[in-house]
C-alpha positions in Angstrom: 124.4 -2.5 92.5 121.4 -4.7 92.1 122.5 -7.8 90.3 120.9 -11.3 90.7 124.0 -12.5 92.5 123.9 -9.6 95.0 120.2 -10.2 95.6 120.9 -14.0 96.2 123.8 -13.2 98.6 121.6 -10.7 100.6 118.9 -13.4 101.0 121.4 -16.0 102.0 123.2 -14.0 104.7 120.5 -14.1 107.4 120.2 -17.9 106.9 124.0 -18.4 107.2 124.1 -16.1 110.3 121.3 -18.2 111.9 123.0 -21.5 111.1 126.4 -20.3 112.5 124.7 -19.0 115.6 122.9 -22.3 116.2 126.1 -24.2 115.6 128.1 -22.1 118.1 125.4 -22.4 120.7 125.4 -26.2 120.3 129.2 -26.2 120.7 129.0 -24.0 123.9 126.6 -26.4 125.6 128.7 -29.6 124.9 130.0 -31.0 128.2 133.7 -31.8 128.4 135.2 -34.8 130.2 137.0 -34.3 133.4 140.7 -33.5 133.2 141.6 -36.9 134.7 139.5 -38.8 132.1 141.1 -36.8 129.3 144.6 -37.4 130.6 143.9 -41.2 130.9 142.5 -41.2 127.3 145.6 -39.3 126.0 147.9 -41.7 127.8 146.2 -44.7 126.3 146.4 -43.1 122.8 150.1 -42.4 123.2 151.3 -45.9 124.0 152.8 -47.8 121.1 154.3 -51.2 120.2 156.9 -51.7 117.5 155.2 -53.3 114.5 158.0 -55.9 114.0 157.6 -57.2 117.6 153.9 -58.2 117.3 153.9 -62.0 117.7 150.4 -63.0 118.8 146.9 -61.7 119.3 143.6 -62.5 120.9 140.3 -61.0 119.8 138.1 -59.9 122.7 135.1 -58.8 120.7 134.4 -56.9 117.4 136.1 -53.7 118.7 138.9 -54.8 121.0 141.9 -57.2 120.8 145.0 -57.9 122.7 148.3 -58.0 120.8 151.5 -59.3 122.3 155.1 -58.2 121.9 158.0 -60.5 121.6 156.8 -62.6 124.5 153.4 -63.0 125.9 154.6 -60.9 128.9 154.0 -57.7 126.9 150.2 -57.4 126.2 148.6 -54.3 124.7 144.9 -53.7 124.6 144.0 -52.3 121.2 140.7 -50.5 120.7 139.5 -50.1 117.1 138.0 -47.1 115.5 134.9 -49.0 114.5 133.7 -52.6 115.0 134.6 -55.5 112.6 132.2 -58.4 112.3 135.2 -60.5 111.0 137.6 -59.9 113.9 136.2 -62.5 116.3 136.4 -65.2 113.6 139.7 -64.2 111.9 142.5 -66.7 111.8 145.2 -64.1 111.1 145.5 -60.3 111.2 148.0 -57.8 110.0 149.2 -54.5 111.4 149.7 -51.5 109.2 152.0 -48.7 110.2 150.3 -45.8 108.6 152.9 -43.1 109.2 155.9 -45.4 108.6 157.6 -44.8 112.0 157.8 -48.5 112.9 155.3 -48.3 115.7 151.7 -49.2 116.1 149.9 -46.5 118.1 146.5 -44.9 118.6 147.4 -42.2 116.2 149.3 -41.9 112.9 146.7 -43.7 110.8 147.8 -47.1 112.0 145.4 -50.0 111.4 144.6 -53.6 111.8 144.2 -55.6 108.6 141.8 -58.5 108.5 142.1 -60.7 105.4 139.0 -62.8 106.0 136.0 -62.3 103.6 136.2 -58.9 102.2 139.5 -57.5 103.5 139.1 -54.9 106.2 141.4 -52.1 107.2 140.3 -50.7 110.5 142.0 -47.8 112.1 143.3 -48.1 115.6 141.7 -45.8 118.1 144.0 -46.5 121.1 146.8 -48.8 122.3 147.3 -49.3 126.0 149.9 -51.5 127.7 148.3 -53.8 130.3 149.5 -56.4 132.7 149.5 -60.1 132.0 146.9 -60.5 134.7 144.6 -57.9 133.2 145.0 -59.5 129.8 144.0 -62.9 131.2 141.0 -61.4 133.0 139.8 -59.7 129.8 140.2 -62.9 127.8 138.3 -64.9 130.4 135.5 -62.3 130.5 135.2 -62.3 126.7 134.7 -66.1 126.5 131.2 -67.1 125.8 129.4 -68.5 128.9 128.7 -72.3 128.7 125.2 -73.4 129.3 124.8 -76.0 132.0 124.0 -79.4 130.5 120.6 -80.8 131.5 120.7 -84.1 133.3 119.2 -86.7 130.9 117.9 -88.9 133.7 116.0 -86.0 135.3 114.6 -85.0 131.9 113.4 -88.6 131.2 111.7 -88.9 134.6 109.5 -85.9 133.8 
């Protein structure tokens, strides 16, 4: 049968075969992470905090924040799926339990809500429980560095 559709399909088949072959070749050459790194990433994605226990938070940068449980002795490092320019300047945030299981995790369509400016809903990539000392170190490292003040007397003498 020599219909216009059959001629079109016969011309398209070699192009589709070449595209599939190139895609499969590209997938075969992709390097995978070590099993230890993959296990650490899975562990970080699996940790959760109950949404009703979130009491405080500290933004580290536009992609990471620390949220605290009932007391400040339960910090969790939260990494977002993409950066938010509003996060470092937000006065308040909300947490959205996407799968309605009562927990905020790195899976389940859970998100951080930022009501400043145009409201943002940013999916959470991972939640990792950290120690109080680690949280303090991350917060200290995230603070902007102060420039040393110039001595006015030395500047006037020049």
